[in-house]
KEMAR-40102 format. One record per residue (C-alpha): residue in one letter; residue number from 1; x, y, z. Coordinates in Angstrom, 3 decimals. Layout:
// residues N
+-----+-----+----------+----------+----------+
! res !   n !       c1 !       c2 !       c3 !
+-----+-----+----------+----------+----------+
!   A ! NUM !        X !        Y !        Z !
...
+-----+-----+----------+----------+----------+
This chain:
// residues 306
+-----+-----+----------+----------+----------+
! res !   n !       c1 !       c2 !       c3 !
+-----+-----+----------+----------+----------+
!   M !   1 !  300.468 ! -242.172 !   -0.418 !
!   A !   2 !  301.814 ! -240.762 !   -3.538 !
!   S !   3 !  299.814 ! -241.406 !   -6.793 !
!   P !   4 !  301.114 ! -244.121 !   -8.984 !
!   F !   5 !  300.043 ! -241.823 !  -12.196 !
!   N !   6 !  302.061 ! -239.235 !  -14.082 !
!   I !   7 !  300.022 ! -235.624 !  -13.468 !
!   I !   8 !  300.166 ! -232.800 !  -15.292 !
!   S !   9 !  298.226 ! -230.225 !  -13.388 !
!   N !  10 !  297.930 ! -226.292 !  -13.917 !
!   S !  11 !  295.651 ! -226.322 !  -10.984 !
!   P !  12 !  296.586 ! -224.701 !   -7.622 !
!   A !  13 !  297.778 ! -226.897 !   -4.565 !
!   P !  14 !  294.553 ! -228.113 !   -3.462 !
!   P !  15 !  294.029 ! -226.671 !    0.520 !
!   V !  16 !  295.213 ! -229.059 !    3.197 !
!   F !  17 !  292.521 ! -229.940 !    5.746 !
!   A !  18 !  293.057 ! -231.331 !    8.899 !
!   P !  19 !  292.961 ! -234.769 !    9.476 !
!   N !  20 !  290.072 ! -236.373 !   10.614 !
!   A !  21 !  289.573 ! -236.482 !   14.670 !
!   H !  22 !  286.866 ! -238.969 !   14.478 !
!   P !  23 !  288.159 ! -242.704 !   15.851 !
!   R !  24 !  286.723 ! -245.079 !   13.147 !
!   P !  25 !  283.726 ! -247.192 !   14.805 !
!   D !  26 !  283.605 ! -250.773 !   14.943 !
!   W !  27 !  280.881 ! -250.827 !   11.990 !
!   L !  28 !  283.381 ! -249.468 !    9.866 !
!   R !  29 !  286.062 ! -252.169 !   10.138 !
!   V !  30 !  286.625 ! -253.476 !    7.191 !
!   K !  31 !  288.254 ! -257.101 !    5.990 !
!   F !  32 !  291.027 ! -257.288 !    3.527 !
!   F !  33 !  290.615 ! -259.880 !    1.082 !
!   G !  34 !  293.813 ! -260.634 !   -0.902 !
!   G !  35 !  293.364 ! -264.250 !   -2.192 !
!   E !  36 !  294.155 ! -265.220 !   -6.261 !
!   R !  37 !  290.875 ! -263.945 !   -7.621 !
!   Y !  38 !  292.139 ! -260.727 !   -6.372 !
!   Q !  39 !  295.134 ! -261.212 !   -7.519 !
!   D !  40 !  294.161 ! -262.418 !  -10.657 !
!   L !  41 !  291.950 ! -259.835 !  -11.668 !
!   K !  42 !  294.831 ! -257.388 !  -10.507 !
!   R !  43 !  296.692 ! -259.182 !  -13.522 !
!   I !  44 !  294.140 ! -258.751 !  -15.650 !
!   M !  45 !  293.665 ! -254.880 !  -15.340 !
!   R !  46 !  297.187 ! -254.254 !  -15.479 !
!   T !  47 !  297.802 ! -256.596 !  -18.443 !
!   L !  48 !  295.179 ! -254.581 !  -20.438 !
!   D !  49 !  296.409 ! -251.160 !  -19.082 !
!   L !  50 !  292.830 ! -250.520 !  -17.668 !
!   H !  51 !  292.147 ! -248.433 !  -14.569 !
!   T !  52 !  289.318 ! -249.034 !  -11.775 !
!   V !  53 !  287.626 ! -246.552 !   -9.729 !
!   C !  54 !  288.169 ! -248.954 !   -7.025 !
!   E !  55 !  291.725 ! -248.266 !   -6.993 !
!   S !  56 !  291.426 ! -244.927 !   -8.018 !
!   A !  57 !  288.841 ! -243.498 !   -5.498 !
!   R !  58 !  290.139 ! -245.910 !   -2.612 !
!   C !  59 !  287.255 ! -247.891 !   -2.330 !
!   P !  60 !  286.843 ! -249.795 !    0.813 !
!   N !  61 !  285.089 ! -252.511 !   -0.339 !
!   M !  62 !  287.776 ! -253.521 !   -3.551 !
!   G !  63 !  289.469 ! -256.390 !   -1.133 !
!   E !  64 !  286.090 ! -257.974 !   -1.064 !
!   C !  65 !  284.531 ! -257.178 !   -4.285 !
!   W !  66 !  287.891 ! -258.244 !   -6.177 !
!   E !  67 !  288.255 ! -261.366 !   -4.495 !
!   H !  68 !  284.666 ! -262.021 !   -5.722 !
!   G !  69 !  285.567 ! -261.410 !   -9.558 !
!   T !  70 !  283.903 ! -257.747 !   -9.506 !
!   A !  71 !  285.678 ! -254.515 !  -10.299 !
!   T !  72 !  284.213 ! -250.968 !  -11.617 !
!   F !  73 !  285.907 ! -250.095 !  -15.160 !
!   M !  74 !  286.909 ! -246.477 !  -15.038 !
!   I !  75 !  287.434 ! -245.158 !  -18.882 !
!   L !  76 !  288.212 ! -242.192 !  -20.431 !
!   G !  77 !  291.967 ! -242.243 !  -18.576 !
!   D !  78 !  293.083 ! -241.829 !  -14.889 !
!   I !  79 !  293.048 ! -237.837 !  -14.941 !
!   C !  80 !  289.691 ! -236.177 !  -14.025 !
!   T !  81 !  289.330 ! -232.043 !  -14.790 !
!   R !  82 !  287.377 ! -231.604 !  -11.893 !
!   A !  83 !  288.957 ! -231.439 !   -8.296 !
!   C !  84 !  285.776 ! -232.268 !   -5.891 !
!   G !  85 !  286.531 ! -232.045 !   -2.604 !
!   F !  86 !  285.815 ! -235.795 !   -1.355 !
!   C !  87 !  287.430 ! -237.646 !   -4.259 !
!   A !  88 !  290.602 ! -239.262 !   -4.653 !
!   V !  89 !  290.574 ! -239.870 !   -8.591 !
!   P !  90 !  293.655 ! -237.539 !   -9.312 !
!   S !  91 !  292.550 ! -234.339 !  -11.056 !
!   G !  92 !  294.450 ! -232.048 !  -13.650 !
!   K !  93 !  294.893 ! -231.215 !  -17.416 !
!   P !  94 !  294.919 ! -234.847 !  -19.351 !
!   V !  95 !  297.549 ! -235.870 !  -21.788 !
!   G !  96 !  295.979 ! -236.353 !  -24.940 !
!   P !  97 !  292.624 ! -237.420 !  -26.361 !
!   P !  98 !  290.580 ! -240.157 !  -25.280 !
!   D !  99 !  291.983 ! -243.423 !  -26.006 !
!   E ! 100 !  289.438 ! -245.280 !  -29.123 !
!   D ! 101 !  290.855 ! -248.801 !  -28.111 !
!   E ! 102 !  289.808 ! -248.613 !  -24.393 !
!   P ! 103 !  286.395 ! -250.091 !  -25.256 !
!   F ! 104 !  287.919 ! -252.977 !  -26.665 !
!   R ! 105 !  290.054 ! -253.609 !  -23.516 !
!   V ! 106 !  287.321 ! -253.254 !  -21.357 !
!   A ! 107 !  285.523 ! -256.153 !  -23.083 !
!   E ! 108 !  288.284 ! -258.110 !  -23.248 !
!   A ! 109 !  288.917 ! -257.650 !  -19.530 !
!   V ! 110 !  284.885 ! -258.660 !  -18.983 !
!   A ! 111 !  285.549 ! -261.918 !  -20.732 !
!   K ! 112 !  288.444 ! -263.063 !  -18.988 !
!   M ! 113 !  286.777 ! -262.490 !  -15.888 !
!   G ! 114 !  283.408 ! -263.871 !  -17.032 !
!   L ! 115 !  281.293 ! -261.263 !  -15.653 !
!   R ! 116 !  277.406 ! -261.664 !  -16.281 !
!   Y ! 117 !  277.488 ! -257.955 !  -15.172 !
!   A ! 118 !  280.243 ! -255.052 !  -15.799 !
!   V ! 119 !  279.642 ! -251.620 !  -14.062 !
!   V ! 120 !  281.451 ! -249.053 !  -16.120 !
!   T ! 121 !  281.964 ! -245.112 !  -14.722 !
!   S ! 122 !  285.140 ! -242.807 !  -15.582 !
!   V ! 123 !  286.698 ! -239.657 !  -14.955 !
!   N ! 124 !  285.431 ! -236.035 !  -16.113 !
!   R ! 125 !  286.728 ! -235.404 !  -19.523 !
!   D ! 126 !  285.342 ! -231.588 !  -19.924 !
!   D ! 127 !  287.952 ! -231.081 !  -22.424 !
!   Q ! 128 !  286.118 ! -232.803 !  -24.451 !
!   A ! 129 !  283.640 ! -231.906 !  -26.691 !
!   D ! 130 !  281.146 ! -234.619 !  -25.614 !
!   G ! 131 !  282.762 ! -234.901 !  -22.351 !
!   G ! 132 !  283.628 ! -238.810 !  -23.696 !
!   A ! 133 !  280.158 ! -240.082 !  -24.203 !
!   H ! 134 !  280.872 ! -241.690 !  -27.020 !
!   I ! 135 !  283.586 ! -243.609 !  -25.098 !
!   F ! 136 !  280.565 ! -245.235 !  -23.274 !
!   A ! 137 !  278.809 ! -245.902 !  -25.916 !
!   R ! 138 !  281.480 ! -247.944 !  -27.282 !
!   T ! 139 !  282.395 ! -249.752 !  -24.381 !
!   I ! 140 !  278.314 ! -250.622 !  -23.831 !
!   E ! 141 !  278.231 ! -252.047 !  -27.467 !
!   E ! 142 !  281.676 ! -253.706 !  -27.149 !
!   I ! 143 !  281.224 ! -255.908 !  -24.241 !
!   R ! 144 !  277.841 ! -256.906 !  -25.283 !
!   R ! 145 !  279.453 ! -258.277 !  -28.633 !
!   R ! 146 !  282.403 ! -259.984 !  -26.873 !
!   V ! 147 !  279.992 ! -261.196 !  -24.063 !
!   P ! 148 !  276.323 ! -261.943 !  -25.236 !
!   G ! 149 !  274.015 ! -261.254 !  -22.160 !
!   C ! 150 !  276.611 ! -259.590 !  -19.577 !
!   K ! 151 !  274.377 ! -256.478 !  -18.740 !
!   V ! 152 !  276.410 ! -253.218 !  -18.110 !
!   E ! 153 !  275.560 ! -250.503 !  -15.769 !
!   V ! 154 !  277.058 ! -246.811 !  -16.901 !
!   L ! 155 !  277.622 ! -244.127 !  -13.829 !
!   I ! 156 !  278.104 ! -240.919 !  -15.893 !
!   P ! 157 !  278.941 ! -237.758 !  -15.773 !
!   D ! 158 !  276.869 ! -234.684 !  -16.210 !
!   F ! 159 !  278.722 ! -233.890 !  -19.664 !
!   R ! 160 !  278.020 ! -230.538 !  -18.338 !
!   G ! 161 !  274.707 ! -230.354 !  -19.651 !
!   D ! 162 !  274.937 ! -231.244 !  -22.967 !
!   W ! 163 !  272.097 ! -233.487 !  -23.404 !
!   D ! 164 !  272.987 ! -234.605 !  -27.218 !
!   A ! 165 !  275.798 ! -236.344 !  -25.316 !
!   L ! 166 !  273.419 ! -238.067 !  -23.050 !
!   D ! 167 !  271.631 ! -239.381 !  -25.794 !
!   V ! 168 !  274.314 ! -240.613 !  -27.044 !
!   V ! 169 !  274.689 ! -243.114 !  -24.121 !
!   L ! 170 !  271.364 ! -243.661 !  -23.786 !
!   A ! 171 !  271.080 ! -244.845 !  -27.311 !
!   V ! 172 !  272.789 ! -247.839 !  -26.775 !
!   R ! 173 !  270.507 ! -248.918 !  -23.773 !
!   P ! 174 !  272.489 ! -249.188 !  -21.027 !
!   D ! 175 !  270.859 ! -251.797 !  -18.499 !
!   I ! 176 !  271.198 ! -249.092 !  -15.608 !
!   L ! 177 !  271.542 ! -245.358 !  -15.943 !
!   N ! 178 !  273.484 ! -243.990 !  -13.013 !
!   H ! 179 !  274.512 ! -240.365 !  -12.148 !
!   N ! 180 !  275.526 ! -239.591 !   -8.760 !
!   T ! 181 !  274.081 ! -236.195 !   -6.594 !
!   E ! 182 !  276.879 ! -237.327 !   -4.302 !
!   T ! 183 !  275.500 ! -234.954 !   -1.658 !
!   V ! 184 !  272.518 ! -232.073 !   -0.442 !
!   P ! 185 !  272.127 ! -228.937 !   -2.400 !
!   R ! 186 !  273.944 ! -226.383 !    0.521 !
!   L ! 187 !  277.139 ! -228.510 !    0.061 !
!   Y ! 188 !  277.679 ! -228.607 !   -3.777 !
!   R ! 189 !  279.919 ! -225.880 !   -4.063 !
!   Q ! 190 !  282.233 ! -227.627 !   -1.402 !
!   V ! 191 !  281.914 ! -231.132 !   -2.089 !
!   R ! 192 !  281.064 ! -231.167 !   -5.680 !
!   K ! 193 !  283.096 ! -228.224 !   -7.750 !
!   G ! 194 !  282.063 ! -227.828 !  -11.124 !
!   A ! 195 !  278.544 ! -229.849 !  -10.831 !
!   V ! 196 !  275.248 ! -228.077 !  -10.370 !
!   Y ! 197 !  272.472 ! -229.861 !   -8.621 !
!   E ! 198 !  269.487 ! -228.768 !  -10.680 !
!   R ! 199 !  271.461 ! -230.183 !  -13.543 !
!   S ! 200 !  272.168 ! -233.405 !  -12.260 !
!   L ! 201 !  268.457 ! -233.935 !  -11.361 !
!   E ! 202 !  267.429 ! -232.510 !  -14.934 !
!   L ! 203 !  269.946 ! -235.451 !  -16.060 !
!   L ! 204 !  268.391 ! -237.881 !  -14.101 !
!   R ! 205 !  264.589 ! -236.087 !  -15.309 !
!   R ! 206 !  265.819 ! -236.358 !  -19.241 !
!   S ! 207 !  267.058 ! -240.069 !  -18.803 !
!   K ! 208 !  263.719 ! -241.159 !  -17.509 !
!   A ! 209 !  261.647 ! -239.326 !  -19.833 !
!   A ! 210 !  263.385 ! -240.373 !  -22.859 !
!   H ! 211 !  263.943 ! -244.264 !  -22.192 !
!   P ! 212 !  261.581 ! -245.169 !  -19.412 !
!   E ! 213 !  262.421 ! -248.889 !  -19.951 !
!   V ! 214 !  265.965 ! -247.960 !  -18.667 !
!   P ! 215 !  266.400 ! -248.073 !  -14.696 !
!   T ! 216 !  268.198 ! -244.782 !  -13.160 !
!   K ! 217 !  270.089 ! -244.755 !  -10.148 !
!   T ! 218 !  271.887 ! -242.170 !   -7.886 !
!   G ! 219 !  273.713 ! -242.048 !   -4.708 !
!   L ! 220 !  274.711 ! -239.971 !   -1.791 !
!   M ! 221 !  277.366 ! -239.997 !    0.690 !
!   L ! 222 !  276.314 ! -238.751 !    4.054 !
!   G ! 223 !  278.622 ! -237.471 !    6.919 !
!   L ! 224 !  279.931 ! -234.412 !    5.148 !
!   G ! 225 !  277.911 ! -231.731 !    7.436 !
!   E ! 226 !  274.469 ! -232.675 !    5.726 !
!   E ! 227 !  271.136 ! -231.940 !    8.393 !
!   K ! 228 !  268.503 ! -234.958 !    8.130 !
!   D ! 229 !  265.471 ! -232.359 !    6.745 !
!   E ! 230 !  267.960 ! -231.784 !    4.257 !
!   V ! 231 !  268.966 ! -235.318 !    2.854 !
!   L ! 232 !  264.970 ! -235.848 !    3.082 !
!   A ! 233 !  264.172 ! -232.997 !    0.916 !
!   T ! 234 !  266.963 ! -234.181 !   -1.850 !
!   L ! 235 !  265.288 ! -237.774 !   -1.655 !
!   Q ! 236 !  262.240 ! -235.944 !   -2.505 !
!   D ! 237 !  263.940 ! -234.146 !   -5.338 !
!   L ! 238 !  265.672 ! -237.482 !   -6.640 !
!   A ! 239 !  262.342 ! -239.554 !   -6.368 !
!   A ! 240 !  260.466 ! -236.723 !   -8.134 !
!   Q ! 241 !  262.512 ! -237.365 !  -11.076 !
!   G ! 242 !  261.446 ! -241.217 !  -11.373 !
!   T ! 243 !  264.459 ! -242.569 !  -10.510 !
!   D ! 244 !  264.569 ! -246.305 !   -9.096 !
!   I ! 245 !  267.530 ! -246.963 !   -7.464 !
!   L ! 246 !  269.449 ! -245.094 !   -4.321 !
!   T ! 247 !  272.511 ! -245.565 !   -2.734 !
!   L ! 248 !  273.289 ! -243.982 !    0.531 !
!   G ! 249 !  277.163 ! -244.569 !    2.363 !
!   Q ! 250 !  279.408 ! -242.821 !    4.594 !
!   Y ! 251 !  281.650 ! -240.300 !    3.203 !
!   L ! 252 !  285.401 ! -241.680 !    4.135 !
!   Q ! 253 !  287.798 ! -239.019 !    3.978 !
!   P ! 254 !  290.548 ! -240.441 !    1.455 !
!   T ! 255 !  293.548 ! -238.544 !    2.658 !
!   R ! 256 !  293.975 ! -234.959 !    4.623 !
!   E ! 257 !  293.917 ! -233.065 !    1.458 !
!   H ! 258 !  290.257 ! -234.144 !    1.075 !
!   L ! 259 !  286.883 ! -232.700 !    2.871 !
!   P ! 260 !  286.920 ! -233.651 !    6.854 !
!   I ! 261 !  284.437 ! -235.986 !    7.838 !
!   V ! 262 !  282.110 ! -234.299 !    9.896 !
!   R ! 263 !  280.276 ! -237.205 !   11.243 !
!   Y ! 264 !  279.824 ! -241.023 !   11.120 !
!   V ! 265 !  276.284 ! -241.973 !   10.633 !
!   H ! 266 !  275.255 ! -244.999 !   12.537 !
!   P ! 267 !  273.721 ! -247.977 !   10.917 !
!   K ! 268 !  270.394 ! -247.552 !   12.482 !
!   E ! 269 !  269.925 ! -243.850 !   10.550 !
!   F ! 270 !  271.261 ! -245.646 !    7.449 !
!   A ! 271 !  268.446 ! -248.335 !    7.779 !
!   E ! 272 !  265.983 ! -245.621 !    8.510 !
!   Y ! 273 !  266.795 ! -243.611 !    5.228 !
!   K ! 274 !  266.040 ! -247.006 !    3.645 !
!   V ! 275 !  262.601 ! -247.192 !    4.783 !
!   L ! 276 !  261.856 ! -243.498 !    4.502 !
!   G ! 277 !  263.100 ! -243.838 !    0.836 !
!   E ! 278 !  261.393 ! -247.009 !   -0.097 !
!   A ! 279 !  258.155 ! -244.861 !    1.327 !
!   M ! 280 !  258.894 ! -242.253 !   -1.447 !
!   G ! 281 !  258.658 ! -244.475 !   -4.471 !
!   F ! 282 !  262.523 ! -245.715 !   -4.718 !
!   K ! 283 !  262.434 ! -249.361 !   -5.966 !
!   H ! 284 !  265.308 ! -250.241 !   -4.309 !
!   V ! 285 !  267.333 ! -248.796 !   -1.566 !
!   E ! 286 !  271.053 ! -249.858 !   -0.862 !
!   A ! 287 !  271.833 ! -247.899 !    2.524 !
!   G ! 288 !  275.001 ! -248.705 !    4.816 !
!   P ! 289 !  278.056 ! -247.195 !    6.176 !
!   L ! 290 !  280.040 ! -248.915 !    3.528 !
!   V ! 291 !  277.588 ! -248.794 !    1.018 !
!   R ! 292 !  278.953 ! -247.397 !   -2.831 !
!   S ! 293 !  277.692 ! -246.712 !   -5.778 !
!   S ! 294 !  278.638 ! -250.169 !   -7.303 !
!   Y ! 295 !  278.064 ! -252.030 !   -4.016 !
!   H ! 296 !  276.219 ! -255.047 !   -4.605 !
!   A ! 297 !  275.029 ! -253.103 !   -8.138 !
!   F ! 298 !  273.977 ! -256.310 !   -9.712 !
!   D ! 299 !  271.530 ! -257.632 !   -6.808 !
!   Q ! 300 !  270.311 ! -253.580 !   -7.175 !
!   A ! 301 !  269.463 ! -254.258 !  -10.762 !
!   E ! 302 !  267.555 ! -257.429 !  -10.038 !
!   S ! 303 !  265.539 ! -255.553 !   -7.774 !
!   A ! 304 !  264.662 ! -252.601 !  -10.204 !
!   V ! 305 !  263.525 ! -254.609 !  -12.659 !
!   R ! 306 !  261.037 ! -256.783 !  -10.701 !
+-----+-----+----------+----------+----------+
């Protein structure tokens, strides 16, 4: 499917991978929801010129979540400065600086949708000195001003290890601070270009040390070629940073230009990881083939603060 966005890119063309050769198992069949609530939310997003990671990342749960009136807002534009091997968000050179009015529009959408829990993520903006941290902070503040009582979870990039930028976000006390690790260290070079495994661990560690009252969260995709012992070692690393919430889901190849699926992970294996993760000390583990970082985010947050 062609991107609906106008992309200006100086990056070389991405490699074309072979399409996934494995038939999709029955447990990955997703029912499409397209009712009135779904259409209302779509109109709100388009009217306010907002983006959702649900659409840009082609999330398989989009229909279900939108029908129930929940969505993950994607701020800082719709063009990412990195080109990760798993991600369907368009990459390239963003046109112009971040939109300083965007926090107001996100807050307006939250109000129109009547949300009590909002999730905010972003593209990577390595072209900006602070990686867009001030837009994250202002978005949190505007949502709380416009919709008092609404909780806000943020899913942030690594800000290239700029810990002052991280402090800008933490200073306004998000209700959940999420940063996805995505995969095991061995696969970082091909899966998560521009990122550093140890840097993501440090971000989670610093967040918990600076504001222990703010629950931290991270997630991994499975099915990219990782081995079970690598997954368990990574979970141990994440638990050692004091991370509260863990999400584990199946990687799905969004287009043939993205990394192929090495294997489909059976729901029983996800269930096993959930038990093992909880034994390691995570307060909540959400694990299953269709689990994504923001799927059932409200329920995850409730479990983490009990």
